[in-house]
N, C-alpha and C positions, 0 to 999 in steps of 0.2 A: 285316308290314313286311319289308323286304329283308334282305340279309346283314348289313350294318352296322346297329347299333342305331339305330332311328329313321329309317332311310333307306327310302323307299317303293320297292317293286318297279316294274319297267317297267309292268306291267298297272295297278298302283295309280296311277301317274303319268298314264297315258293316260286312265283313267276319272275321275281327280280333277278334271279340268278341264271336265267336262260333255260332253254329246253333241255340241255344235256347236263346241267349242273344241279346240285341239290343242297339246300340249306337243311342240314340234319336236325337242327333244333326246331325249325318250322314243321318239318315232317314229323318229328316226335310229338309236337303239339297236336297235330292232326290225329295221330295214332291214339294219343291219350284221350282226346275228345271223342274218338270213334266217329269222326265225321266222314262223309262221302267225299271222295276226291278222285281226280284223274290227273296223271302226270305222264303224258304220252301213252305207252302201253302198260303202265303200272297204275293200278287203281285200287280203291278200297270201298267196301260196302258192309252194311249191317242188314241188308235185305235178305231175309231167310230163304226166299225163292232161289236166289243165286247160290247161297251158301250150301244149301242141302242138295243141289243138283249139278253143280259144275265143279269138276275136279281136274280138267285139262290133263297134263302129264304127271300129276301127283301120283306117287306110288299107292296102289290100292290099300296097303297096310295103314295108311294115314287117313283114309276116307272117313272112318268112324269118328276119328278125333275132330275132323273139320265139322262134322255134323253137330257137334256139341259147342261150336263156336258162336259167339254173338257178334263178331266182327272179323272180316277176312281181307287180307291184302293179296291182290292177284298180279301176276305178270302174264300178260295176255289173258288166258282163261285158266291159268294154273295157280292155285293157292300157294303162296310162298311163306306166309306168316298169318297167324290168327290169334285172337284173344278168346280164351275159353270163358264160359259163363261164370267161372269162379274167379276171373280176373287175371289168370296166368297167361303169359304170351308163349306161343309155340312157334319156332322156326326150324323145321327139319333140316338137317344137314344133308341135302340131296343135291345131285348134279343133274342139270338139264341140258338138252341139246342146244338151246339158244344162249348165245353169249349175252344177249340183252337181259335174259332172265337172271343170269349169274350176276350181272351188274345190279339188277334190282335187289337181289338177295343181299348184296353188300350194303346197299343204301339202307335197307330196312334194318340190317344188323346194327349199323352205326346208330340209326335213329332210336332203336330199342335200347342201345347202350347208354343213351343220354336222356331217356324218357323221364327218369326220376328228377332231372334237373329243370324240367319245364313246368 
């Protein structure tokens, strides 16, 4: 359990909802902390070797923007959201072939909408 007696940690909250469910507040906490995590085929990193070299299906017009990120959320190997070095979050409104990536985009959108509450 977490720091307060009986309060689950972020990791416990993410896994407590099962593989296909998502606790958006716990996900928002991870995004805010810019921590490394994996949730199935959705994952996040601040490792610049990935950020500057891996774009997956992301439209080329967005590549330069991702290169200036300090934290990126991926679906498979495609960046679907990132935090710029100035602290602003970017989530392009793009459509991908994978339905899973579309679901990931939705989860990140909701988590970003509540990030100020965590």
